[in-house]
C-alpha positions in Angstrom: -8.5 -12.9 22.0 -9.4 -11.8 18.4 -8.2 -14.0 15.6 -7.3 -11.7 12.6 -6.0 -12.5 9.1 -4.4 -9.8 7.0 -6.8 -8.9 4.2 -4.0 -9.1 1.5 -2.6 -12.4 2.9 -6.1 -13.8 3.0 -6.4 -13.4 -0.8 -2.9 -14.4 -1.9 -3.0 -16.7 -4.9 -6.7 -15.8 -5.5 -7.0 -12.1 -6.3 -3.6 -10.9 -4.9 0.0 -11.8 -5.9 3.1 -11.8 -3.7 4.9 -8.4 -3.7 8.2 -10.3 -3.3 8.8 -13.1 -5.8 12.1 -15.0 -5.3 13.5 -18.3 -4.0 16.4 -18.6 -1.5 18.0 -21.3 0.6 17.5 -21.2 4.3 20.8 -19.4 5.2 20.2 -16.7 2.6 16.5 -16.2 3.2 16.8 -13.8 6.2 19.3 -11.5 4.6 17.2 -11.2 1.4 14.1 -10.5 3.5 15.8 -7.7 5.4 17.1 -6.4 2.0 13.6 -6.2 0.7 12.5 -4.3 3.7 15.4 -1.8 3.3 14.7 -1.3 -0.4 11.0 -0.4 0.3 12.0 1.8 3.3 14.5 3.8 1.2 12.1 4.4 -1.7 9.1 5.3 0.5 11.2 7.6 2.7 12.9 9.5 -0.1 9.9 9.8 -2.4 7.0 10.0 0.2 5.1 12.6 -1.9 5.2 10.5 -5.1 2.2 8.4 -3.9 3.6 4.9 -3.8 1.0 2.2 -2.8 3.1 -0.8 -3.8 6.7 -1.9 -4.5 7.3 -5.3 -6.1 10.6 -7.1 -6.0 11.6 -10.0 -8.2 15.0 -11.7 -8.1 16.8 -13.8 -10.7 20.4 -14.7 -10.0 22.4 -11.5 -9.3 19.7 -9.3 -10.8 16.8 -7.7 -8.8 13.9 -6.2 -10.6 12.1 -3.5 -8.5 8.7 -2.3 -9.8 7.4 0.9 -8.2 3.7 1.6 -8.6 3.4 5.3 -8.4 0.6 7.9 -8.6 3.0 10.8 -9.5 5.7 9.2 -11.6 7.2 12.6 -12.5 8.5 13.1 -8.9 10.2 9.7 -9.0 11.7 10.0 -12.5 12.8 13.6 -12.4 14.0 15.9 -15.2 15.4 13.8 -18.1 15.4 10.7 -15.8 18.0 12.1 -13.4 16.3 11.1 -10.2 15.5 7.5 -11.3 19.2 7.0 -12.3 20.3 8.2 -8.9 17.8 5.9 -7.2 19.0 3.0 -9.3 22.6 3.7 -8.2 21.6 3.9 -4.6 19.7 0.6 -4.7 22.7 -1.1 -6.4 25.0 0.2 -3.6 22.5 -1.0 -1.0 22.0 -4.5 -2.4 25.4 -5.1 -4.2 23.4 -6.4 -7.1 22.3 -5.2 -10.6 19.0 -3.4 -10.1 16.5 -3.0 -12.9 14.1 -0.3 -11.7 10.7 0.1 -13.4 8.0 2.7 -12.7 4.3 1.9 -13.3 1.8 4.8 -13.1 -1.3 4.3 -10.9 -4.0 5.7 -13.2 -6.8 5.8 -10.5 -5.1 6.7 -7.2 -8.6 7.4 -5.7 -9.3 3.7 -5.7 -6.0 2.7 -4.1 -6.7 1.8 -0.5 -3.1 2.5 0.6 -3.0 5.9 -1.0 -6.4 6.8 0.6 -5.2 5.7 4.0 -2.0 7.7 3.6 -4.0 10.8 2.5 -6.2 10.6 5.6 -3.2 10.1 7.9 -1.5 13.1 6.3 -4.6 15.3 7.0 -4.8 14.0 10.6 -1.2 15.0 11.1 -2.1 18.5 10.0 -4.7 18.6 12.8 -7.8 18.4 10.5 -11.1 17.4 12.1 -11.1 13.6 12.0 -14.8 13.0 11.4 -15.1 15.5 8.5 -11.8 14.2 7.0 -12.9 10.6 6.9 -16.4 11.3 5.7 -15.2 13.6 2.9 -12.6 11.0 1.7 -15.2 8.1 1.7 -17.6 10.2 -0.3 -14.9 11.3 -2.8 -13.8 7.6 -3.3 -17.4 6.5 -3.9 -17.9 9.4 -6.5 -14.8 8.0 -8.4 -16.5 4.7 -9.0 -15.9 2.5 -6.0 -18.6 0.0 -5.1 -17.9 0.3 -1.4 -15.5 1.9 1.0 -14.8 1.4 4.7 -12.3 3.5 6.8 -11.4 2.8 10.4 -9.3 5.1 12.5 -8.1 4.3 16.0 -6.1 6.2 18.6 -6.3 9.4 20.7 -8.6 11.1 18.2 -8.8 14.9 18.6 -6.2 14.7 21.5 -8.7 12.8 23.8 -7.3 11.2 26.9 -8.7 7.8 26.0 -8.1 6.1 22.7 -11.2 5.0 20.6 -12.2 3.6 17.2 -14.2 5.4 14.6 -15.6 3.6 11.5 -17.1 5.1 8.4 -18.5 2.9 5.7 -20.5 3.4 2.5 -21.6 0.9 -0.2 -20.9 -2.8 -0.1 -17.7 -4.4 1.4 -18.0 -8.2 1.0 -14.9 -9.1 3.0 -15.6 -12.9 2.9 -16.2 -13.0 -0.8 -12.8 -14.0 -2.2 -13.7 -13.2 -5.8 -14.5 -9.6 -4.8 -11.5 -7.3 -5.5 -11.0 -5.8 -2.0 -8.0 -3.5 -1.8 -6.6 -2.9 1.7 -4.3 -0.2 3.0 -2.8 0.9 6.3 -1.1 4.1 7.4 -0.1 5.8 10.7 -0.6 9.5 11.6 2.0 10.8 14.0 0.2 13.4 16.1 1.3 15.3 19.2 -1.1 13.1 21.3 0.3 9.9 19.8 -0.1 7.7 16.8 -3.4 7.2 15.0 -3.8 4.1 12.9 -5.8 4.4 9.6 -7.2 1.3 7.9 -9.0 1.4 4.6 -10.9 -1.2 2.5 -12.1 -0.4 -1.0 -14.3 -2.6 -3.1 -13.6 -1.8 -6.7 -15.0 -4.7 -8.7 -15.1 -8.5 -9.0 -11.7 -9.9 -9.9 -10.7 -12.9 -11.9 -10.3 -15.8 -9.5 -7.7 -18.5 -10.0 -9.1 -22.0 -10.7 -7.9 -25.3 -9.2 -5.5 -25.9 -12.1 -3.9 -22.5 -11.7 -5.9 -20.9 -14.6 -8.5 -18.2 -14.4 -12.3 -18.8 -14.2 
């Protein structure tokens, strides 16, 4: 049986930070964990076309700060901020707390592994040729300045009877080098033949690594 570690969990505290930052007692922890899941589900479902790779949640007392990283912030904010006000109200109804909603623009969406994985999944749902789709996306990401890209898709590719795995890689992907800034993303394409999983790793650059005293080195 294969022993696998999630690429982001592997780098927590080194080059990655927790996307949920709060403390709770044992009896409250489960409810807040489910609440975090519902917040992310609501935002990702209602604003799927905004290009949201990451949603961070921070709690202090009765206030929750929700930071949405977004490739197309105009879709999320709306005209004169109408959509973001509505979303804030909806989140406050969902949580029963004061919600401070922040939007941060993703300036280079081509180097976001989550957005690349979602882009490939969307094209596969539209019945695009899987080999050409993956190859084109890998080349495009490399042209935008990535040091390395790896994409793996698995499932009933092209409607085949038996599931299989296809991997396309270019450049360098040092997965065991913790100081390397490896971004990881996962998405699913829901096709008529079944679900196809899309995994993406992007090596952008070497990141600052936390030292033993909590500083940077």
